[in-house]
C-alpha positions as CSV (number, residue, x, y, z in Angstrom):
1,X,247.1,125.3,-17.2
2,X,248.4,128.3,-19.3
3,X,249.6,131.4,-17.7
4,X,246.5,133.4,-18.9
5,X,244.1,131.0,-17.3
6,X,246.0,130.5,-14.1
7,X,245.9,134.2,-13.6
8,X,242.2,134.4,-14.6
9,X,241.5,131.7,-11.8
10,X,243.5,133.7,-9.3
11,X,241.4,136.8,-10.0
12,X,238.3,134.7,-10.0
13,X,239.5,133.5,-6.1
14,X,240.0,136.9,-5.3
15,X,236.3,137.4,-4.5
16,X,234.7,136.9,-1.1
17,X,234.2,133.0,-0.7
18,X,231.2,131.5,0.0
19,X,231.6,130.7,3.9
20,X,230.8,134.7,4.0
21,X,227.4,134.6,2.7
22,X,224.7,134.5,4.6
23,X,221.0,134.9,4.6
24,X,219.1,137.4,7.3
25,X,216.2,135.7,9.0
26,X,214.3,139.0,8.8
27,X,215.4,139.1,4.9
28,X,211.7,139.2,3.6
29,X,210.5,141.5,6.4
30,X,212.8,144.1,5.8
31,X,212.4,144.1,1.8
32,X,208.8,144.2,2.0
33,X,208.9,147.0,4.3
34,X,211.6,149.0,2.4
35,X,209.6,148.1,-0.7
36,X,206.3,149.4,1.0
37,X,208.2,152.7,2.1
38,X,208.7,153.5,-1.5
39,X,205.3,154.8,-1.8
40,X,206.3,157.5,1.1
41,X,205.9,160.8,-0.9
42,X,206.0,164.5,0.6
43,X,203.6,167.1,-1.3
44,X,204.5,170.2,0.1
45,X,205.2,172.3,-2.7
46,X,208.2,173.7,-1.3
47,X,209.6,170.4,-0.2
48,X,209.1,168.1,-3.2
49,X,212.8,167.7,-3.4
50,X,212.8,166.0,-0.1
51,X,211.2,162.8,-1.8
52,X,214.7,162.2,-3.9
53,X,216.4,162.1,-0.3
54,X,213.9,159.6,0.8
55,X,214.2,157.5,-2.1
56,X,217.8,157.7,-1.8
57,X,217.6,156.5,1.8
58,X,215.5,153.6,1.0
59,X,218.0,152.4,-1.8
60,X,220.8,152.6,0.7
61,X,219.0,150.4,3.0
62,X,218.1,147.8,0.4
63,X,221.7,147.8,-0.7
64,X,223.0,147.1,2.9
65,X,221.0,144.2,3.2
66,X,222.4,142.6,0.1
67,X,225.6,143.8,0.8
68,X,225.5,142.4,4.3
69,X,224.4,138.8,2.8
70,X,226.9,138.6,0.2
71,X,229.6,139.1,3.0
72,X,230.4,142.8,2.7
73,X,229.7,143.2,6.4
74,X,231.3,146.9,6.7
75,X,230.2,148.2,3.5
76,X,226.6,147.3,4.6
77,X,227.0,149.3,7.9
78,X,228.2,152.1,6.1
79,X,225.3,152.2,3.7
80,X,222.9,151.9,6.5
81,X,224.5,154.8,8.3
82,X,224.5,156.9,5.0
83,X,220.7,156.5,4.9
84,X,220.4,157.9,8.1
85,X,222.4,160.9,7.4
86,X,220.5,161.5,4.0
87,X,217.8,162.2,6.0
88,X,219.5,164.3,8.7
89,X,220.7,166.1,5.5
90,X,216.9,166.3,4.3
91,X,215.3,167.7,7.0
92,X,218.3,170.5,7.5
93,X,217.4,171.7,4.2
94,X,214.0,171.8,4.4
95,X,214.6,174.3,7.3
96,X,217.3,176.3,5.3
97,X,215.6,176.6,2.6
98,X,216.4,177.0,-1.4
99,X,220.1,178.5,-0.6
100,X,221.0,175.2,1.2
101,X,219.6,173.0,-1.0
102,X,221.8,175.0,-4.1
103,X,225.1,174.9,-1.4
104,X,224.5,171.1,-1.0
105,X,223.9,170.4,-4.7
106,X,226.9,172.5,-5.9
107,X,228.9,170.9,-3.0
108,X,230.1,174.3,-1.6
109,X,230.4,174.0,2.1
110,X,227.9,171.8,3.9
111,X,228.2,170.9,7.6
112,X,229.2,167.3,8.2
113,X,226.6,165.1,9.9
114,X,227.7,165.6,13.6
115,X,227.4,169.3,13.6
116,X,224.2,169.1,11.4
117,X,222.2,166.8,14.0
118,X,223.2,169.6,16.8
119,X,221.5,172.2,14.6
120,X,218.5,170.5,13.9
121,X,216.7,170.7,17.3
122,X,217.5,174.4,17.0
123,X,216.0,175.0,13.6
124,X,213.4,172.6,13.6
125,X,210.5,173.0,16.1
126,X,208.4,169.6,15.3
127,X,211.8,167.8,15.3
128,X,212.9,169.1,18.7
129,X,209.8,168.2,20.3
130,X,209.5,164.6,18.9
131,X,213.0,164.0,20.2
132,X,212.0,165.5,23.8
133,X,209.2,162.9,23.7
134,X,210.9,159.9,22.6
135,X,214.4,160.2,24.2
136,X,215.2,156.8,24.6
137,X,214.9,156.0,20.8
138,X,217.6,158.7,19.9
139,X,220.1,158.0,22.5
140,X,219.7,154.2,21.6
141,X,220.2,154.9,18.1
142,X,223.2,157.2,18.7
143,X,225.0,154.5,20.6
144,X,224.4,151.9,17.9
145,X,225.8,154.3,15.1
146,X,228.7,154.8,17.6
147,X,228.9,151.1,17.7
148,X,229.1,150.7,13.9
149,X,231.4,153.1,13.3
150,X,233.9,150.8,15.2
151,X,233.0,148.3,12.0
152,X,233.2,151.1,9.7
153,X,236.3,152.6,10.8
154,X,238.1,149.0,11.4
155,X,238.5,149.8,15.1
156,X,239.6,146.0,16.2
157,X,240.8,143.2,14.6
158,X,237.4,141.3,15.0
159,X,236.2,144.0,12.2
160,X,238.9,142.7,9.5
161,X,237.8,140.3,6.8
162,X,240.2,137.8,7.8
163,X,238.3,136.4,10.7
164,X,235.1,136.3,9.0
165,X,236.4,134.6,6.1
166,X,238.8,132.3,8.3
167,X,237.6,130.9,11.6
168,X,241.0,129.2,12.2
169,X,242.9,132.3,12.0
170,X,242.7,132.8,16.1
171,X,240.4,136.0,16.1
172,X,237.1,135.0,17.4
173,X,234.1,136.7,16.4
174,X,230.4,135.8,17.2
175,X,228.8,136.2,13.8
176,X,225.2,135.8,15.0
177,X,225.6,138.3,17.6
178,X,226.9,140.7,14.8
179,X,224.0,139.5,12.5
180,X,221.7,140.3,15.1
181,X,223.2,143.9,15.8
182,X,222.9,144.3,12.1
183,X,219.2,143.7,11.6
184,X,218.5,146.0,14.9
185,X,220.2,148.7,13.3
186,X,218.7,148.5,9.8
187,X,215.4,148.1,11.8
188,X,216.1,151.6,14.1
189,X,217.1,153.2,10.8
190,X,213.9,152.6,9.1
191,X,212.4,154.1,12.2
192,X,214.3,157.0,11.8
193,X,213.7,157.9,8.2
194,X,209.9,157.2,8.9
195,X,210.2,159.5,11.8
196,X,212.0,162.1,10.0
197,X,209.0,161.9,6.9
198,X,206.9,162.8,9.4
199,X,208.8,165.7,10.5
200,X,209.4,167.2,7.6
201,X,205.6,166.5,6.3
202,X,203.2,166.5,8.9
203,X,200.4,165.5,6.7
204,X,201.5,162.1,6.7
205,X,200.6,161.6,10.1
206,X,197.4,163.2,9.8
207,X,196.7,160.6,6.7
208,X,197.8,157.8,8.9
209,X,195.1,158.6,11.7
210,X,191.4,157.3,10.6
211,X,189.8,160.2,12.4
212,X,192.0,163.2,11.6
213,X,192.3,162.2,7.9
214,X,188.5,162.6,7.5
215,X,188.9,166.5,8.1
216,X,191.5,166.9,5.3
217,X,189.2,167.6,2.2
218,X,191.8,167.7,-0.5
219,X,194.3,165.2,-2.1
220,X,197.7,165.9,-2.1
221,X,200.7,164.2,-2.9
222,X,201.6,163.2,0.9
223,X,200.7,159.4,1.9
224,X,200.5,157.8,5.2
225,X,203.4,157.2,7.3
226,X,203.9,153.6,8.3
227,X,202.7,154.0,12.4
228,X,202.2,150.0,12.1
229,X,206.1,149.7,11.5
230,X,206.8,152.4,14.4
231,X,204.5,150.4,17.1
232,X,205.8,146.9,16.3
233,X,209.3,147.9,16.5
234,X,209.6,151.0,18.4
235,X,206.9,152.0,21.0
236,X,203.4,151.0,21.1
237,X,202.9,154.4,22.1
238,X,205.0,156.2,19.6
239,X,202.0,157.7,17.7
240,X,200.4,159.3,20.7
241,X,203.8,160.5,21.8
242,X,204.2,162.4,18.5
243,X,200.6,163.5,18.4
244,X,201.2,165.1,21.8
245,X,203.7,167.3,20.9
246,X,202.4,171.0,20.8
247,X,203.4,171.5,17.2
248,X,201.3,168.6,16.0
249,X,198.3,169.8,18.3
250,X,198.5,173.0,16.6
251,X,199.1,171.6,13.2
252,X,195.9,169.0,13.6
253,X,193.8,171.7,15.2
254,X,193.4,173.4,12.0
255,X,192.2,170.6,10.1
256,X,189.8,169.6,13.3
257,X,188.3,173.1,12.9
258,X,186.9,172.1,9.0
259,X,184.0,170.3,8.2
260,X,184.4,166.1,8.6
261,X,183.7,164.4,5.3
262,X,181.6,161.5,5.4
263,X,183.0,158.1,4.0
264,X,181.5,158.6,0.3
265,X,182.9,162.3,0.0
266,X,186.1,161.1,1.5
267,X,186.2,158.3,-1.5
268,X,185.5,161.1,-4.0
269,X,188.0,163.5,-2.6
270,X,190.9,160.9,-1.7
271,X,190.8,158.0,-4.1
272,X,188.7,159.6,-7.1
273,X,185.6,157.2,-6.4
274,X,182.1,157.9,-6.8
275,X,179.7,155.4,-5.1
276,X,176.2,155.5,-6.8
277,X,174.3,154.5,-3.6
278,X,175.7,157.2,-1.5
279,X,175.2,160.2,-4.1
280,X,173.1,162.1,-1.5
281,X,175.8,162.0,1.0
282,X,178.0,163.3,-1.4
283,X,175.7,166.2,-2.6
284,X,175.0,167.2,1.1
285,X,178.7,168.0,1.0
286,X,179.3,169.4,-2.2
287,X,181.1,172.5,-1.2
288,X,184.0,170.2,-0.4
289,X,184.1,169.1,-3.9
290,X,186.5,170.9,-6.6
291,X,184.7,172.2,-9.9
292,X,185.3,168.9,-11.9
293,X,183.8,166.9,-8.8
294,X,180.7,168.9,-8.8
295,X,180.3,168.4,-12.4
296,X,180.8,164.8,-12.4
297,X,178.1,164.5,-9.4
298,X,175.7,166.7,-11.3
299,X,175.8,163.8,-14.3
300,X,175.7,160.8,-11.9
301,X,172.6,162.5,-10.1
302,X,171.0,163.2,-13.5
303,X,171.0,159.3,-13.8
304,X,173.8,159.1,-16.4
305,X,175.5,155.6,-16.0
306,X,179.3,156.0,-16.5
307,X,182.1,153.9,-15.0
308,X,184.9,156.3,-15.9
309,X,185.3,159.8,-16.4
310,X,188.7,161.3,-17.7
311,X,188.5,165.0,-17.1
312,X,190.5,166.8,-19.9
313,X,191.3,163.3,-21.3
314,X,193.7,162.6,-18.6
315,X,194.6,159.2,-17.9
316,X,193.9,159.6,-14.3
317,X,190.3,160.1,-14.0
318,X,187.4,158.9,-11.9
319,X,185.7,155.8,-11.2
320,X,182.1,155.0,-10.4
321,X,180.6,151.7,-8.5
322,X,179.6,150.3,-11.8
323,X,181.9,147.8,-12.9
324,X,183.2,148.4,-16.2
325,X,182.8,145.7,-18.9
326,X,186.5,146.4,-20.1
327,X,189.6,145.7,-18.0
328,X,192.7,146.4,-19.9
329,X,195.7,144.8,-19.0
330,X,197.8,148.1,-19.6
331,X,197.3,151.5,-20.3
332,X,199.0,154.5,-22.5
333,X,198.5,158.3,-22.1
334,X,198.3,158.5,-25.8
335,X,195.3,156.7,-25.9
336,X,193.6,159.6,-24.0
337,X,195.6,162.2,-25.1
338,X,194.7,162.0,-28.5
339,X,190.9,163.0,-27.9
340,X,192.0,166.5,-26.0
341,X,191.1,168.6,-29.2
342,X,188.9,166.3,-31.2
343,X,185.4,166.7,-32.0
344,X,182.6,165.4,-29.9
345,X,181.5,162.2,-30.4
346,X,179.1,160.0,-28.5
347,X,178.6,156.2,-28.1
348,X,182.0,155.3,-30.2
349,X,182.6,151.4,-29.7
350,X,185.7,150.8,-27.7
351,X,186.4,146.9,-27.2
352,X,183.7,145.8,-25.2
353,X,182.4,149.4,-24.0
354,X,181.6,152.7,-25.6
355,X,183.3,156.1,-25.1
356,X,182.2,159.5,-25.7
357,X,184.0,162.7,-26.1
358,X,182.4,166.0,-24.8
359,X,184.0,169.9,-24.5
360,X,184.7,170.3,-21.1
361,X,185.6,173.7,-19.1
362,X,189.0,173.6,-20.7
363,X,189.7,170.3,-22.7
364,X,187.8,167.6,-23.9
365,X,186.2,165.0,-21.2
366,X,186.4,161.4,-22.3
367,X,183.4,159.2,-20.5
368,X,183.5,155.5,-20.3
369,X,180.0,153.5,-20.4
370,X,178.8,149.9,-20.8
371,X,175.9,150.7,-23.0
372,X,175.2,153.6,-25.3
373,X,173.5,156.7,-24.1
374,X,169.8,157.3,-25.5
375,X,169.4,160.6,-27.4
376,X,167.9,162.0,-24.3
377,X,170.6,161.3,-22.1
378,X,173.0,162.8,-24.9
379,X,170.8,166.1,-24.6
380,X,170.9,165.9,-20.6
381,X,174.9,165.5,-20.7
382,X,175.1,168.4,-23.2
383,X,172.7,170.5,-21.3
384,X,175.0,169.9,-17.9
385,X,178.2,170.6,-19.6
386,X,177.1,173.8,-21.0
387,X,176.0,174.9,-17.6
388,X,179.4,174.3,-16.2
389,X,181.5,175.3,-19.0
390,X,179.8,178.6,-18.7
391,X,180.1,179.2,-15.4
392,X,183.6,177.9,-15.5
393,X,184.5,181.0,-18.3
394,X,182.5,183.3,-15.9
395,X,184.8,182.2,-12.9
396,X,187.7,182.4,-15.0
397,X,187.1,185.8,-16.3
398,X,186.4,187.2,-12.9
399,X,189.8,185.8,-11.6
400,X,191.6,187.5,-14.7
401,X,190.0,190.6,-14.1
402,X,190.6,190.3,-10.1
403,X,194.6,190.1,-11.2
404,X,195.0,193.0,-13.4
């Protein structure tokens, strides 16, 4: 073997050996949970930036699992701790506002995590009340973090790589016990991330409640919190403990005073789906619909059979309970954008269906339907759009005059 090959072999052997690698028993469960949590979204306009923090925390937890399984146990524990610290920073900045976000982003002075945690209860009422209602979780998490710090900061020979690589070195370690602690630390950190997600955006808890969500009659960006994970891994009563805080009671009361949506109306507002068998129910709550949804409802009540409606030719539109004869396997916004300012057209063949374009309140609308519209149906569609376009114009003019 020449020297070059010899050196290459030495460098290759510097990697952790196969003995260091392991597979966590909860590998699939943890990764599936983290994948689901990637859907968490904060819709509050002044807290949109928090989505980046949540996303980073989830990525750090995913990295931690693979780092641990590849043998980099200390880096794995550090990555878990970073996930928690990232979310603590998120909540701190959300309360302190734009100036704090700017200082953080420009890498100016920003409190370390220990100082930051001590301030969270003072600056965030909801956080303080949640912490008071589930003190056992926060106390246990603090102890787990302290224990992980011993590994991260290499306190004790059993935190070194040598005994992990060489069981014969004379330093005993309980790998199974360490593995169990790591899984518990990851699981508890996932719980912490979900709790802080709820604190920073309480709407996520409203959406997770089958009753409360029926009073929330608009569609924000927020997504429901994963209460099932908290109930399974933290406390079966965690849901009621958070909801029993004075802050959340007051927050949810605002929505409980509104009109409760019927299931069909809920599907329109939240999922953009019109069930043609329940148009009367939707009509009875027409006041809860936005302007475009009222226009679509008028079309459907008049008997116009459409499968999809794309206001302003936007790729994300509304569907009806009529199954489409065409099931695309991929979508492109350009397939819709090109019709925004095109002339009106009816019954244009498109794959196995038909498309019709008509001028809407602002831009063109695209309608998809399985069978061609008749002449009378086209006249009906035009009449409905003319009526709503005229009404929209009057409303827009009145709004502009009001702002002068």
